[in-house]
LUMTIFI-185087 format. One record per residue (C-alpha): residue number from 1; residue in one letter; chain; z, y, x. Coordinates in pm, 1 decimal, always signed. Layout:
// LUMTIFI-185087
 num residuo cadena       zz       yy       xx
 NUM       A      A        Z        Y        X
...
END
This chain:
// LUMTIFI-185087
 num residuo cadena       zz       yy       xx
   1       M      A +10928.4  +5886.2  -4395.1
   2       S      A +10856.1  +5536.7  -4264.7
   3       K      A +10524.4  +5370.4  -4326.4
   4       E      A +10537.8  +5051.4  -4533.4
   5       K      A +10426.5  +4740.1  -4346.4
   6       M      A +10131.6  +4534.4  -4460.3
   7       K      A +10251.4  +4228.4  -4654.4
   8       I      A +10104.5  +3888.9  -4570.9
   9       K      A +10102.3  +3624.5  -4846.4
  10       E      A +10049.0  +3328.7  -4613.0
  11       I      A +10319.1  +3199.6  -4381.9
  12       I      A +10242.5  +3272.5  -4017.9
  13       V      A +10290.9  +2992.4  -3765.8
  14       V      A +10379.0  +3103.7  -3412.0
  15       E      A +10520.0  +2930.9  -3104.8
  16       G      A +10857.8  +3095.2  -3038.2
  17       K      A +11122.6  +3345.5  -3141.8
  18       D      A +10973.5  +3630.5  -2934.6
  19       D      A +10647.7  +3580.9  -3126.8
  20       V      A +10844.3  +3604.1  -3453.7
  21       S      A +10988.5  +3938.9  -3344.5
  22       A      A +10643.9  +4072.5  -3252.5
  23       V      A +10488.8  +3960.3  -3583.3
  24       K      A +10777.4  +4099.7  -3789.9
  25       A      A +10749.1  +4432.2  -3604.5
  26       A      A +10384.5  +4446.5  -3715.4
  27       V      A +10384.3  +4304.9  -4070.5
  28       D      A +10605.4  +4194.4  -4356.6
  29       A      A +10565.8  +3816.0  -4351.7
  30       E      A +10747.3  +3487.4  -4344.1
  31       V      A +10711.8  +3322.6  -4002.9
  32       I      A +10769.3  +2965.0  -3885.5
  33       T      A +10801.5  +2872.9  -3519.0
  34       T      A +10671.3  +2547.8  -3377.9
  35       G      A +10919.4  +2551.7  -3091.3
  36       G      A +10631.4  +2516.9  -2847.1
  37       L      A +10463.5  +2186.7  -2767.5
  38       G      A +10771.4  +1996.7  -2884.2
  39       L      A +10641.3  +2023.0  -3240.8
  40       G      A +10806.2  +1734.9  -3426.2
  41       S      A +10736.6  +1567.0  -3758.1
  42       K      A +11013.3  +1762.0  -3941.5
  43       K      A +10864.8  +2095.3  -3835.3
  44       L      A +10514.0  +1973.9  -3918.4
  45       D      A +10634.9  +1870.7  -4266.1
  46       L      A +10785.2  +2218.0  -4315.6
  47       I      A +10456.2  +2381.7  -4214.5
  48       K      A +10266.1  +2141.3  -4441.9
  49       K      A +10480.4  +2242.2  -4742.5
  50       A      A +10415.3  +2607.2  -4657.8
  51       S      A +10040.4  +2546.4  -4641.2
  52       E      A +10043.1  +2375.2  -4979.8
  53       S      A +10239.5  +2651.4  -5152.7
  54       R      A +10122.5  +2975.8  -4990.6
  55       G      A  +9878.3  +2892.5  -4714.3
  56       V      A  +9929.8  +2921.7  -4341.6
  57       I      A  +9788.5  +3146.1  -4070.2
  58       I      A  +9810.3  +2997.5  -3721.5
  59       L      A  +9868.0  +3264.9  -3455.1
  60       T      A  +9937.5  +3094.1  -3122.8
  61       D      A  +9914.1  +3218.8  -2765.6
  62       P      A  +9565.7  +3237.9  -2610.5
  63       D      A  +9641.0  +2968.4  -2352.9
  64       F      A  +9623.3  +2588.6  -2322.9
  65       P      A  +9957.0  +2510.0  -2496.6
  66       G      A  +9866.0  +2754.6  -2775.9
  67       K      A  +9531.4  +2581.0  -2831.0
  68       K      A  +9700.5  +2240.1  -2831.0
  69       I      A  +9958.8  +2351.1  -3090.6
  70       R      A  +9681.7  +2508.8  -3302.9
  71       N      A  +9490.8  +2179.1  -3295.4
  72       I      A  +9795.7  +1969.7  -3388.5
  73       V      A  +9881.6  +2193.6  -3683.7
  74       S      A  +9525.5  +2233.1  -3814.3
  75       E      A  +9447.6  +1859.0  -3783.8
  76       N      A  +9745.9  +1774.9  -4004.0
  77       L      A  +9710.4  +2041.8  -4272.5
  78       S      A  +9474.8  +2189.2  -4525.4
  79       N      A  +9473.5  +2550.2  -4646.1
  80       V      A  +9494.7  +2687.6  -4291.5
  81       K      A  +9353.4  +3009.7  -4149.4
  82       H      A  +9317.4  +3084.8  -3780.2
  83       A      A  +9404.4  +3422.5  -3626.5
  84       Y      A  +9326.4  +3489.8  -3262.1
  85       I      A  +9443.9  +3747.0  -3011.4
  86       C      A  +9228.1  +3779.5  -2702.4
  87       R      A  +9388.3  +3708.3  -2367.7
  88       K      A  +9369.4  +4067.2  -2237.6
  89       D      A  +9560.7  +4194.0  -2543.5
  90       A      A  +9832.5  +3929.3  -2501.2
  91       L      A  +9890.0  +3977.0  -2127.2
  92       K      A +10191.9  +4153.4  -1978.3
  93       N      A +10319.0  +4112.2  -1622.2
  94       G      A +10120.2  +3790.7  -1580.7
  95       N      A +10266.5  +3638.0  -1897.8
  96       V      A +10029.2  +3550.3  -2184.2
  97       G      A +10171.1  +3545.8  -2534.0
  98       V      A +10160.6  +3681.4  -2887.6
  99       E      A +10490.6  +3855.9  -2809.8
 100       N      A +10303.4  +4085.6  -2567.7
 101       A      A +10048.6  +4208.3  -2823.6
 102       S      A +10090.4  +4545.9  -2989.8
 103       P      A +10155.9  +4563.9  -3364.2
 104       E      A  +9802.8  +4700.6  -3411.4
 105       I      A  +9648.8  +4401.0  -3232.0
 106       I      A  +9858.7  +4157.4  -3436.6
 107       I      A  +9755.0  +4330.1  -3761.1
 108       Q      A  +9388.1  +4320.4  -3655.7
 109       A      A  +9414.5  +3947.3  -3574.3
 110       L      A  +9579.8  +3868.9  -3908.6
 111       K      A  +9324.8  +4074.1  -4103.8
 112       S      A  +9049.1  +3881.9  -3924.9
 113       A      A  +9202.7  +3537.3  -3984.5
 114       R      A  +8938.6  +3281.9  -4077.5
 115       A      A  +8958.7  +2966.1  -4279.6
 116       V      A  +8757.4  +2660.6  -4184.4
 117       T      A  +8471.1  +2621.9  -4430.5
 118       F      A  +8364.1  +2286.2  -4566.5
 119       S      A  +7995.7  +2367.8  -4569.4
 120       E      A  +7756.3  +2088.7  -4475.4
 121       V      A  +7507.8  +2342.3  -4337.8
 122       N      A  +7515.3  +2410.9  -3966.1
 123       I      A  +7369.2  +2754.3  -3901.5
 124       F      A  +7407.4  +2733.6  -3524.6
 125       S      A  +7288.6  +2469.9  -3278.8
 126       Q      A  +7324.7  +2397.7  -2909.3
 127       N      A  +6990.7  +2573.0  -2864.0
 128       D      A  +7147.3  +2901.6  -2986.0
 129       L      A  +7405.5  +2875.8  -2710.5
 130       L      A  +7151.6  +2789.7  -2440.5
 131       M      A  +6901.2  +3060.8  -2542.2
 132       N      A  +7172.0  +3327.6  -2545.9
 133       G      A  +7339.8  +3241.2  -2215.7
 134       L      A  +7651.4  +3098.2  -2382.1
 135       S      A  +7605.8  +2755.3  -2227.7
 136       G      A  +7443.5  +2622.9  -1912.5
 137       H      A  +7436.3  +2957.9  -1729.0
 138       P      A  +7651.3  +3088.8  -1440.8
 139       N      A  +7827.2  +3353.2  -1657.8
 140       S      A  +7846.8  +3145.3  -1977.6
 141       S      A  +8226.3  +3126.3  -1983.2
 142       K      A  +8270.9  +3503.7  -1953.0
 143       K      A  +8004.0  +3565.0  -2217.5
 144       R      A  +8170.2  +3314.8  -2455.7
 145       E      A  +8502.3  +3489.3  -2396.8
 146       L      A  +8352.1  +3828.2  -2490.0
 147       L      A  +8172.7  +3683.5  -2792.5
 148       G      A  +8491.6  +3509.1  -2907.8
 149       D      A  +8683.7  +3835.9  -2873.1
 150       F      A  +8426.2  +4032.0  -3075.8
 151       L      A  +8413.9  +3766.1  -3349.3
 152       M      A  +8794.9  +3717.1  -3334.5
 153       I      A  +8758.3  +3339.3  -3297.3
 154       G      A  +8914.4  +3300.1  -2953.0
 155       H      A  +8777.5  +3190.1  -2615.6
 156       C      A  +8659.7  +2831.7  -2591.1
 157       S      A  +8415.0  +2588.3  -2436.1
 158       G      A  +8051.2  +2578.0  -2547.5
 159       K      A  +8113.6  +2272.0  -2763.9
 160       Q      A  +8416.7  +2436.1  -2928.1
 161       L      A  +8225.3  +2762.1  -2978.1
 162       L      A  +7947.5  +2582.0  -3162.9
 163       K      A  +8205.2  +2408.5  -3381.4
 164       R      A  +8389.9  +2735.9  -3457.5
 165       L      A  +8072.2  +2931.2  -3533.5
 166       N      A  +7978.8  +2675.9  -3799.1
 167       A      A  +8330.4  +2589.3  -3920.3
 168       Y      A  +8439.2  +2951.5  -3971.6
 169       G      A  +8120.7  +3045.7  -4156.1
 170       I      A  +8008.9  +3306.3  -3903.2
 171       S      A  +7686.6  +3464.7  -4026.1
 172       R      A  +7375.0  +3490.5  -3811.8
 173       D      A  +7399.3  +3870.3  -3848.2
 174       D      A  +7760.6  +3880.0  -3719.3
 175       F      A  +7664.3  +3648.7  -3432.7
 176       D      A  +7369.1  +3871.1  -3336.5
 177       K      A  +7583.1  +4188.3  -3351.4
 178       A      A  +7852.7  +4032.2  -3132.4
 179       L      A  +7586.2  +3905.4  -2893.8
 180       E      A  +7446.5  +4259.1  -2858.8
 181       L      A  +7794.6  +4383.2  -2768.0
 182       T      A  +7833.2  +4114.9  -2500.3
 183       N      A  +7504.1  +4227.9  -2347.1
 184       E      A  +7601.5  +4597.0  -2327.3
 185       P      A  +7702.0  +4718.6  -1983.2
 186       S      A  +8078.9  +4733.1  -1948.5
 187       T      A  +8236.6  +5078.2  -1960.6
 188       K      A  +8518.6  +4950.2  -1737.8
 189       Q      A  +8427.4  +4955.3  -1371.4
END
């Protein structure tokens, strides 16, 4: 007896056809491809209509082109959620992409998708990053990567991290828990 796939209401935006196959292997969802960085106005209009009717979850590769596509789509739309897969879970034979992630990782990313909040309150400041070694320290980038993986908000610069912490409504408690995990000694040697 086959297990029924989780159904996703929102339309998932990915980069290419291999990503579509990986997402459809994991969940029951409608998927739109951007066609990579060549995202044109027709495709953007299609994604915009999807966001207005059902909402959109952006699930792009954890690399520079993926971040650029995510930014283009989210800057032009409302009703958008962001799902992230960490680089190590999207890596296969030196290639980084959603298509390399297991169905379980894709499901976890989609379940953890976050919408940008419109709160005027900024819980986190630059001081939080400095005091916790997330900015201005030799290992800041690696620590931000780990924190982003634990919070499922992706790896980014210090400035982007501060923006995401506040924009995605991350609680102080969730931040502190993730920070504790980044400070634990690695079990992988």
